[in-house]
Chimera marker file (.cmm) of the C-alpha trace (Angstrom):
<marker_set name="trace">
<marker id="1" x="-22.855" y="66.681" z="-37.094" r="1" g="1" b="0" radius="0.5"/>
<marker id="2" x="-19.509" y="66.422" z="-36.468" r="1" g="1" b="0" radius="0.5"/>
<marker id="3" x="-17.433" y="63.010" z="-37.869" r="1" g="1" b="0" radius="0.5"/>
<marker id="4" x="-16.382" y="60.054" z="-35.999" r="1" g="1" b="0" radius="0.5"/>
<marker id="5" x="-14.841" y="57.938" z="-38.725" r="1" g="1" b="0" radius="0.5"/>
<marker id="6" x="-13.467" y="58.384" z="-42.150" r="1" g="1" b="0" radius="0.5"/>
<marker id="7" x="-16.368" y="55.755" z="-43.429" r="1" g="1" b="0" radius="0.5"/>
<marker id="8" x="-19.074" y="59.060" z="-41.831" r="1" g="1" b="0" radius="0.5"/>
<marker id="9" x="-17.623" y="61.452" z="-44.599" r="1" g="1" b="0" radius="0.5"/>
<marker id="10" x="-19.433" y="62.196" z="-47.514" r="1" g="1" b="0" radius="0.5"/>
<marker id="11" x="-19.585" y="60.194" z="-50.467" r="1" g="1" b="0" radius="0.5"/>
<marker id="12" x="-18.015" y="62.841" z="-52.536" r="1" g="1" b="0" radius="0.5"/>
<marker id="13" x="-15.227" y="63.202" z="-50.274" r="1" g="1" b="0" radius="0.5"/>
<marker id="14" x="-14.274" y="59.505" z="-49.770" r="1" g="1" b="0" radius="0.5"/>
<marker id="15" x="-14.777" y="58.930" z="-53.106" r="1" g="1" b="0" radius="0.5"/>
<marker id="16" x="-12.427" y="61.581" z="-54.284" r="1" g="1" b="0" radius="0.5"/>
<marker id="17" x="-9.429" y="61.993" z="-51.626" r="1" g="1" b="0" radius="0.5"/>
<marker id="18" x="-6.498" y="59.373" z="-50.882" r="1" g="1" b="0" radius="0.5"/>
<marker id="19" x="-7.005" y="58.023" z="-46.890" r="1" g="1" b="0" radius="0.5"/>
<marker id="20" x="-4.887" y="60.480" z="-45.309" r="1" g="1" b="0" radius="0.5"/>
<marker id="21" x="-6.293" y="63.538" z="-46.795" r="1" g="1" b="0" radius="0.5"/>
<marker id="22" x="-9.560" y="61.785" z="-45.778" r="1" g="1" b="0" radius="0.5"/>
<marker id="23" x="-8.250" y="62.304" z="-42.216" r="1" g="1" b="0" radius="0.5"/>
<marker id="24" x="-7.313" y="65.728" z="-42.591" r="1" g="1" b="0" radius="0.5"/>
<marker id="25" x="-11.054" y="66.728" z="-43.772" r="1" g="1" b="0" radius="0.5"/>
<marker id="26" x="-12.406" y="64.864" z="-40.818" r="1" g="1" b="0" radius="0.5"/>
<marker id="27" x="-10.132" y="66.474" z="-38.439" r="1" g="1" b="0" radius="0.5"/>
<marker id="28" x="-10.496" y="70.148" z="-39.780" r="1" g="1" b="0" radius="0.5"/>
<marker id="29" x="-14.138" y="69.743" z="-40.165" r="1" g="1" b="0" radius="0.5"/>
<marker id="30" x="-14.927" y="68.927" z="-36.557" r="1" g="1" b="0" radius="0.5"/>
<marker id="31" x="-12.158" y="71.699" z="-35.044" r="1" g="1" b="0" radius="0.5"/>
<marker id="32" x="-14.374" y="73.992" z="-37.552" r="1" g="1" b="0" radius="0.5"/>
<marker id="33" x="-18.070" y="72.835" z="-36.627" r="1" g="1" b="0" radius="0.5"/>
<marker id="34" x="-16.604" y="73.909" z="-32.457" r="1" g="1" b="0" radius="0.5"/>
<marker id="35" x="-14.980" y="76.687" z="-33.699" r="1" g="1" b="0" radius="0.5"/>
<marker id="36" x="-17.862" y="77.842" z="-35.940" r="1" g="1" b="0" radius="0.5"/>
<marker id="37" x="-21.286" y="76.941" z="-33.591" r="1" g="1" b="0" radius="0.5"/>
<marker id="38" x="-22.098" y="80.666" z="-32.919" r="1" g="1" b="0" radius="0.5"/>
<marker id="39" x="-23.587" y="82.431" z="-36.349" r="1" g="1" b="0" radius="0.5"/>
<marker id="40" x="-21.632" y="85.547" z="-35.340" r="1" g="1" b="0" radius="0.5"/>
<marker id="41" x="-18.220" y="83.801" z="-35.916" r="1" g="1" b="0" radius="0.5"/>
<marker id="42" x="-18.981" y="83.023" z="-39.596" r="1" g="1" b="0" radius="0.5"/>
<marker id="43" x="-18.813" y="84.890" z="-42.350" r="1" g="1" b="0" radius="0.5"/>
<marker id="44" x="-21.869" y="86.283" z="-44.185" r="1" g="1" b="0" radius="0.5"/>
<marker id="45" x="-24.631" y="84.099" z="-44.043" r="1" g="1" b="0" radius="0.5"/>
<marker id="46" x="-23.159" y="80.782" z="-44.461" r="1" g="1" b="0" radius="0.5"/>
<marker id="47" x="-24.543" y="77.929" z="-42.091" r="1" g="1" b="0" radius="0.5"/>
<marker id="48" x="-22.267" y="75.909" z="-39.492" r="1" g="1" b="0" radius="0.5"/>
<marker id="49" x="-21.640" y="72.847" z="-41.832" r="1" g="1" b="0" radius="0.5"/>
<marker id="50" x="-21.063" y="74.931" z="-44.953" r="1" g="1" b="0" radius="0.5"/>
<marker id="51" x="-18.510" y="76.905" z="-42.891" r="1" g="1" b="0" radius="0.5"/>
<marker id="52" x="-16.978" y="73.553" z="-41.921" r="1" g="1" b="0" radius="0.5"/>
<marker id="53" x="-16.924" y="72.015" z="-45.153" r="1" g="1" b="0" radius="0.5"/>
<marker id="54" x="-15.274" y="74.495" z="-46.477" r="1" g="1" b="0" radius="0.5"/>
<marker id="55" x="-13.001" y="74.998" z="-43.416" r="1" g="1" b="0" radius="0.5"/>
<marker id="56" x="-12.092" y="71.316" z="-44.625" r="1" g="1" b="0" radius="0.5"/>
<marker id="57" x="-11.507" y="71.602" z="-48.670" r="1" g="1" b="0" radius="0.5"/>
<marker id="58" x="-9.207" y="74.507" z="-47.317" r="1" g="1" b="0" radius="0.5"/>
<marker id="59" x="-7.185" y="72.597" z="-45.050" r="1" g="1" b="0" radius="0.5"/>
<marker id="60" x="-7.184" y="69.274" z="-47.622" r="1" g="1" b="0" radius="0.5"/>
<marker id="61" x="-5.887" y="71.819" z="-50.630" r="1" g="1" b="0" radius="0.5"/>
<marker id="62" x="-3.036" y="72.777" z="-47.958" r="1" g="1" b="0" radius="0.5"/>
<marker id="63" x="-1.134" y="69.480" z="-48.617" r="1" g="1" b="0" radius="0.5"/>
<marker id="64" x="-3.095" y="67.833" z="-51.091" r="1" g="1" b="0" radius="0.5"/>
<marker id="65" x="-3.808" y="69.426" z="-54.612" r="1" g="1" b="0" radius="0.5"/>
<marker id="66" x="-5.957" y="67.965" z="-57.752" r="1" g="1" b="0" radius="0.5"/>
<marker id="67" x="-3.544" y="66.814" z="-60.895" r="1" g="1" b="0" radius="0.5"/>
<marker id="68" x="-4.415" y="66.919" z="-64.423" r="1" g="1" b="0" radius="0.5"/>
<marker id="69" x="-5.903" y="63.249" z="-63.754" r="1" g="1" b="0" radius="0.5"/>
<marker id="70" x="-8.387" y="64.289" z="-61.861" r="1" g="1" b="0" radius="0.5"/>
<marker id="71" x="-7.417" y="62.680" z="-59.129" r="1" g="1" b="0" radius="0.5"/>
<marker id="72" x="-5.598" y="64.599" z="-55.259" r="1" g="1" b="0" radius="0.5"/>
<marker id="73" x="-2.306" y="64.162" z="-55.080" r="1" g="1" b="0" radius="0.5"/>
<marker id="74" x="-0.122" y="65.246" z="-51.711" r="1" g="1" b="0" radius="0.5"/>
<marker id="75" x="1.844" y="68.332" z="-53.155" r="1" g="1" b="0" radius="0.5"/>
<marker id="76" x="5.775" y="67.900" z="-52.579" r="1" g="1" b="0" radius="0.5"/>
<link id1="1" id2="2" r="1" g="1" b="0" radius="0.2"/>
<link id1="2" id2="3" r="1" g="1" b="0" radius="0.2"/>
<link id1="3" id2="4" r="1" g="1" b="0" radius="0.2"/>
<link id1="4" id2="5" r="1" g="1" b="0" radius="0.2"/>
<link id1="5" id2="6" r="1" g="1" b="0" radius="0.2"/>
<link id1="6" id2="7" r="1" g="1" b="0" radius="0.2"/>
<link id1="7" id2="8" r="1" g="1" b="0" radius="0.2"/>
<link id1="8" id2="9" r="1" g="1" b="0" radius="0.2"/>
<link id1="9" id2="10" r="1" g="1" b="0" radius="0.2"/>
<link id1="10" id2="11" r="1" g="1" b="0" radius="0.2"/>
<link id1="11" id2="12" r="1" g="1" b="0" radius="0.2"/>
<link id1="12" id2="13" r="1" g="1" b="0" radius="0.2"/>
<link id1="13" id2="14" r="1" g="1" b="0" radius="0.2"/>
<link id1="14" id2="15" r="1" g="1" b="0" radius="0.2"/>
<link id1="15" id2="16" r="1" g="1" b="0" radius="0.2"/>
<link id1="16" id2="17" r="1" g="1" b="0" radius="0.2"/>
<link id1="17" id2="18" r="1" g="1" b="0" radius="0.2"/>
<link id1="18" id2="19" r="1" g="1" b="0" radius="0.2"/>
<link id1="19" id2="20" r="1" g="1" b="0" radius="0.2"/>
<link id1="20" id2="21" r="1" g="1" b="0" radius="0.2"/>
<link id1="21" id2="22" r="1" g="1" b="0" radius="0.2"/>
<link id1="22" id2="23" r="1" g="1" b="0" radius="0.2"/>
<link id1="23" id2="24" r="1" g="1" b="0" radius="0.2"/>
<link id1="24" id2="25" r="1" g="1" b="0" radius="0.2"/>
<link id1="25" id2="26" r="1" g="1" b="0" radius="0.2"/>
<link id1="26" id2="27" r="1" g="1" b="0" radius="0.2"/>
<link id1="27" id2="28" r="1" g="1" b="0" radius="0.2"/>
<link id1="28" id2="29" r="1" g="1" b="0" radius="0.2"/>
<link id1="29" id2="30" r="1" g="1" b="0" radius="0.2"/>
<link id1="30" id2="31" r="1" g="1" b="0" radius="0.2"/>
<link id1="31" id2="32" r="1" g="1" b="0" radius="0.2"/>
<link id1="32" id2="33" r="1" g="1" b="0" radius="0.2"/>
<link id1="33" id2="34" r="1" g="1" b="0" radius="0.2"/>
<link id1="34" id2="35" r="1" g="1" b="0" radius="0.2"/>
<link id1="35" id2="36" r="1" g="1" b="0" radius="0.2"/>
<link id1="36" id2="37" r="1" g="1" b="0" radius="0.2"/>
<link id1="37" id2="38" r="1" g="1" b="0" radius="0.2"/>
<link id1="38" id2="39" r="1" g="1" b="0" radius="0.2"/>
<link id1="39" id2="40" r="1" g="1" b="0" radius="0.2"/>
<link id1="40" id2="41" r="1" g="1" b="0" radius="0.2"/>
<link id1="41" id2="42" r="1" g="1" b="0" radius="0.2"/>
<link id1="42" id2="43" r="1" g="1" b="0" radius="0.2"/>
<link id1="43" id2="44" r="1" g="1" b="0" radius="0.2"/>
<link id1="44" id2="45" r="1" g="1" b="0" radius="0.2"/>
<link id1="45" id2="46" r="1" g="1" b="0" radius="0.2"/>
<link id1="46" id2="47" r="1" g="1" b="0" radius="0.2"/>
<link id1="47" id2="48" r="1" g="1" b="0" radius="0.2"/>
<link id1="48" id2="49" r="1" g="1" b="0" radius="0.2"/>
<link id1="49" id2="50" r="1" g="1" b="0" radius="0.2"/>
<link id1="50" id2="51" r="1" g="1" b="0" radius="0.2"/>
<link id1="51" id2="52" r="1" g="1" b="0" radius="0.2"/>
<link id1="52" id2="53" r="1" g="1" b="0" radius="0.2"/>
<link id1="53" id2="54" r="1" g="1" b="0" radius="0.2"/>
<link id1="54" id2="55" r="1" g="1" b="0" radius="0.2"/>
<link id1="55" id2="56" r="1" g="1" b="0" radius="0.2"/>
<link id1="56" id2="57" r="1" g="1" b="0" radius="0.2"/>
<link id1="57" id2="58" r="1" g="1" b="0" radius="0.2"/>
<link id1="58" id2="59" r="1" g="1" b="0" radius="0.2"/>
<link id1="59" id2="60" r="1" g="1" b="0" radius="0.2"/>
<link id1="60" id2="61" r="1" g="1" b="0" radius="0.2"/>
<link id1="61" id2="62" r="1" g="1" b="0" radius="0.2"/>
<link id1="62" id2="63" r="1" g="1" b="0" radius="0.2"/>
<link id1="63" id2="64" r="1" g="1" b="0" radius="0.2"/>
<link id1="64" id2="65" r="1" g="1" b="0" radius="0.2"/>
<link id1="65" id2="66" r="1" g="1" b="0" radius="0.2"/>
<link id1="66" id2="67" r="1" g="1" b="0" radius="0.2"/>
<link id1="67" id2="68" r="1" g="1" b="0" radius="0.2"/>
<link id1="68" id2="69" r="1" g="1" b="0" radius="0.2"/>
<link id1="69" id2="70" r="1" g="1" b="0" radius="0.2"/>
<link id1="70" id2="71" r="1" g="1" b="0" radius="0.2"/>
<link id1="71" id2="72" r="1" g="1" b="0" radius="0.2"/>
<link id1="72" id2="73" r="1" g="1" b="0" radius="0.2"/>
<link id1="73" id2="74" r="1" g="1" b="0" radius="0.2"/>
<link id1="74" id2="75" r="1" g="1" b="0" radius="0.2"/>
<link id1="75" id2="76" r="1" g="1" b="0" radius="0.2"/>
</marker_set>
Protein backbone atom coordinates (compact mmCIF):
# COMPACT_ATOMS: atom_id res chain seq x y z
CA UNK A 1 0.00 0.00 0.00
CA UNK A 2 2.30 2.78 -1.18
CA UNK A 3 1.44 6.31 -0.13
CA UNK A 4 0.52 8.85 -2.81
CA UNK A 5 0.67 11.91 -0.54
CA UNK A 6 1.86 12.89 2.92
CA UNK A 7 -1.80 13.14 3.94
CA UNK A 8 -2.09 9.39 3.31
CA UNK A 9 0.61 8.55 5.87
CA UNK A 10 -0.45 7.00 9.18
CA UNK A 11 -1.55 9.57 11.75
CA UNK A 12 1.26 8.42 14.02
CA UNK A 13 3.72 9.67 11.39
CA UNK A 14 1.84 12.83 10.40
CA UNK A 15 1.52 14.07 13.97
CA UNK A 16 5.15 13.60 15.02
CA UNK A 17 7.31 14.36 11.98
CA UNK A 18 7.96 17.72 10.31
CA UNK A 19 6.81 18.06 6.69
CA UNK A 20 10.22 17.33 5.15
CA UNK A 21 10.66 14.23 7.32
CA UNK A 22 7.22 13.03 6.24
CA UNK A 23 8.33 13.32 2.62
CA UNK A 24 11.44 11.26 3.39
CA UNK A 25 9.29 8.68 5.14
CA UNK A 26 6.84 8.45 2.22
CA UNK A 27 9.53 8.07 -0.42
CA UNK A 28 11.50 5.51 1.59
CA UNK A 29 8.36 3.50 2.38
CA UNK A 30 7.29 3.42 -1.27
CA UNK A 31 10.75 2.38 -2.42
CA UNK A 32 10.99 -0.38 0.20
CA UNK A 33 7.46 -1.54 -0.65
CA UNK A 34 8.69 -2.33 -4.15
CA UNK A 35 12.14 -3.57 -3.16
CA UNK A 36 10.89 -6.07 -0.58
CA UNK A 37 7.80 -7.39 -2.35
CA UNK A 38 9.24 -10.92 -2.42
CA UNK A 39 9.28 -12.67 0.96
CA UNK A 40 12.77 -14.08 0.39
CA UNK A 41 14.11 -10.52 0.14
CA UNK A 42 12.95 -9.71 3.70
CA UNK A 43 14.70 -10.64 6.93
CA UNK A 44 13.01 -13.11 9.21
CA UNK A 45 9.26 -13.39 9.17
CA UNK A 46 8.39 -9.71 8.79
CA UNK A 47 5.59 -8.64 6.50
CA UNK A 48 6.12 -6.47 3.47
CA UNK A 49 4.41 -3.56 5.23
CA UNK A 50 6.40 -3.94 8.45
CA UNK A 51 9.66 -4.04 6.49
CA UNK A 52 8.71 -0.92 4.53
CA UNK A 53 7.86 0.97 7.75
CA UNK A 54 11.19 -0.04 9.29
CA UNK A 55 13.08 1.18 6.23
CA UNK A 56 11.11 4.45 6.25
CA UNK A 57 11.90 5.16 9.91
CA UNK A 58 15.58 4.35 9.31
CA UNK A 59 15.63 6.85 6.43
CA UNK A 60 14.09 9.55 8.62
CA UNK A 61 16.62 8.86 11.37
CA UNK A 62 19.46 9.53 8.91
CA UNK A 63 18.46 13.22 8.80
CA UNK A 64 16.33 13.75 11.90
CA UNK A 65 16.56 12.97 15.58
CA UNK A 66 14.09 13.13 18.41
CA UNK A 67 14.92 15.95 20.79
CA UNK A 68 14.54 16.26 24.55
CA UNK A 69 11.26 18.04 23.81
CA UNK A 70 9.92 14.84 22.20
CA UNK A 71 9.83 16.52 18.78
CA UNK A 72 11.82 15.52 15.69
CA UNK A 73 14.55 17.95 14.59
CA UNK A 74 16.84 18.01 11.58
CA UNK A 75 20.34 16.88 12.48
CA UNK A 76 23.03 19.54 12.29
